[in-house]
N, C-alpha and C positions, 0 to 999 in steps of 0.2 A: 924087370928090366926089358923082357921081350915085348910086353905090352907098351912100354914107354917108347921103345924103338919103332914099333908099328905106328904109334900115334904120330911120332915125329915124321915118319915116312909119309903118312897120309896128309899131314899139314904141308909138307914139302911138295907132294904131288898136287895138292889143291892149289898151291901158289903157282905151279907151272901151268896148270890147266885153267886158271882164272883168266879168261881172255880180256875182260874189261869190267870196269866199274861204271855204271850208267846212272846219271841223275834221274830220279823217278819223274820229276817234273821239269820241263824245259821252260815253262812260262811261270805264271803266278802259282804259288803253292796254295792249295785249297785250305780254307779256315785259318790262314796265317794272320796273326796280329800285326798291324802296321808298326814297323820299327821294333817289333818284339824280338829280343835276342837273349839267348843263354849260351854259355860257353860249352861247346861240344868237345869232348875229349875221349881218348881211348887208353885203357890200360893194356899196353901192347904185350906185356909179359903174360897176362892171363887171357888176352883176347876178348876183353869186355868193353863195350861202348856205353857211354853215358851222355845224357842231354842231347840226344840226336835231334837235330833241327832240319837237316838236309837229307831226306831219305834217298837211298840208292839201291840199286840191284847189282850184285856181283855175279857175273855170268861164268859158269863152269861148263865148257863144251867138251864132249868126248872127242878124242882123237881117233881116227880110223872109223870103222863101221859103227854107226849109232842107230838107236831106235828112234821112234817118233814121239816118245814120251818126254814130258817136262814136269819138274816139281819145283815149286816156289817154297823156300824154307823160311819159316818165321822163328828165329831164336827166342828163347824165353828170357826171363829176368824180372818177373813181377811187375811189368810195366814201369820199372824203375831203371833198368839197364838192359843191355842185350848181350847174351852169352854167344858172341859171334863165332868164336873158335869151336868150342865143344858142341854147340847146338846149331852150328851153321856150316862152317868150312869143312869140318871132319866128315859129317854125313854127306855133304855135297861131293867130296872127293870120292867116297865109295860109290855113290850113285853114278858118277861119271865113269867109274871103272866098269859099271854094268851097262854102259851105253845110254844112260839117261842124262839129258841136259838139266842142270840144276841152276837155280837162281836164288842166291841168299839175299833176303830182304832186310835192309837196315831201315826200320820204320821209325817214325817219330814217336817219342815217348810222351805220354799225356802231360801237358804243362800249360796252365792257363796264361803263363807269361808269353807264350808264342802261338796259342790256339784260341780261336773264338769259342770253340766247343771241344774241350779236351776229350770228351767221351767218344767223339766221332773221328778224331785224328788218326789213330792207328787203323781203324777199319777203312777209312778213306784211302790210306796208303796201300793196304793189301789189295783192295779192289782195283786201284790204279795199276798195281803190279800185275795182277791177273790180266787186266785189259791190255797192258803193254805187251806182255808175252804173247797173248793171242793175236794181237794186231801185227806182230812181227814174226809170226809163225814161219813164214817162208824163209825169212832171213836166218832163222835158227834151225831150219829143217825139222820142225816139230809139227804135231797135229794139235790144233786148238782143242779138239775133243778128247785129247789125252793129256791135258794140262791140269795138274792138281796142286794142292797145298799140303805142306807138312809143318806142324807146329809143336813146339816143346813148351810145357808149362803155361805161362801167360801167352806165349806164342801159339800154344794149342787153343787157348781161348780165342785168339785172333783168327786162327785158321777155321775154327768152328763157327765163328761169327760170319766169316766169308761164306761158309757153307749154308748157313741158315738165313742170313740177312741180305745177301746179294740178290737183286731183283731183276737182273737180265743176264742173258747168256754171255755178254761181253765181259762181265766182271765176276762171274760165278765159276768156281772150280768144278772140274768133272768129278773129282774125288778129294777126300781129305785123309791125312794120316795124323792122328792126334796122339802125342806121346806125353804121358802123365799130365793131361791137360787140365787147366782151370776151366771149369764149365759153369758152375753155379756162383752167383753173387750173394747167396743166402748166408745168414749168420751160422747156420748149422754145419754146412760142409764147405762153404766158400773160402777162398784164400783171401784173407782180409787185406793183405798188402796190395795184391793186384787190384782188388775192388776199390781200395782207397785211392790209389794212384789214378785209376781210370775214371771213377765216378765221384770220388769225394764222399760227402755226406748226403748226397741226393738220393734218398731211399726210393723215390719214385722211379728211379732208373734201374733198380736192382733186378726186378723181374724181366724188364726189357732186355737186359744184357746177360741174363741167365740162359745160355743157349739151349739147354735141355728143354726149357719151356717154350722155345720158339721153333722147334722142329716141326716140319710138316712134310707132306708127300713130295715136295719139290726140293727138299734138302739134299745136298750132295752126299753120296755114300761115304762111309768112314771105316778106316781100320784104326783101332784104338789099342794102345799099350799102356799098362799101368802096373804098379806093384801094390799088393794088399797091405804092405807095411808102410806105405807112404804116410809120413807124419806131417808133411807140409800141405799137400793137396790130397785130401782123402780120396780113396779109390771110388767112393760113391759118386764122385764127379763123373767118372767114365761110365760107371754102371748105369746111372740115371740117363745119360746121353744115349747109351746103347739101347736101353729099353724104349726111349722115346723114338729112336730110329725104327726099331722093330714094330712098335705100335703103328707107325705111319708107313710100314711096308717099304722102308728104305734099306737097300743092301748094306750090311754092316758085318764086321768081324771084330772080335776083341781077344787080346791075349793078356791074361793076368799072370803076373809072376808072384810066387809065394813070398819071396824075400826081396829086399832092396828098398831103401828109402828114396826120397825124392831125388830125381836126377840120376837114378841108378844106372841107366843104360850108358851114360857118359863114362862110366868106369869099365865098360865093355868095348870090344871092337865092333864096328858096324856090321862086320860079317857074322857076328854072333846073334844079332837081333833083327837086322834089316831084311835078310832073305825071305822070311814069310810075308813081308809087306809086298815084295816084288811078285811073289807067287799069287797073292791076292789080286794085285794089279793085273797080272797075266790072266787070271781066271775071269776077270771082268772086262778084258779087252783093252786095257790101258797101257799095256807093256808088250 
């Protein structure tokens, strides 16, 4: 009961502190199919969004004294839906309580009915979100060099994609926080649902979108959280990504929990698992 009440309080706090919902694109939406439509809807009781076609950023700004850090949060959902509440608004509320400006990204879900290239749609959105936040740094009183991404599950794949595939400082995060992330598109450890929704049967794209294979010395540093018991996204996803970062001399830290299946941190309060992330950010000068 105590945890339930705390969760309700966090959601209520998040609602109060959500200053605005901003359309990610004010003009033409990149990769959009002309006259392509699907019905976008939200399960409000569970806080889950489906068929996202109009990407947005929900802004959470600290009241009172705040730092200069910002985190763009990418909820997970297997590239099929977005867990906006438990993997978006709840961690955003806690970050705000720590003086960090948070932006929850509702990104387009891969769908050939609305995208000319569904494999590039989500990445285009997260890069646009990073570029928007950096371009409006003065407005939000943040430092572009202290702007990072956080992603859960498939959102972790998206965040790691921004970390390894972004090709300029305007749309590249300073750091990434990856929570039980999908990393590999391989048959052995990849999450098939995420892979199928993002890439379909195009096996030629599997290596390209396996972010552990794309790490180089310019990849954004990462803090990674995973459970050894994860039955949905094997822990090897995080381990291989961490080893790739170390091989390329990219700063990285990883916390492995002995117990807990996929999504395990959403059964915990943010104050139970997020403080080490802030300590790591502080150690590296991002907080």
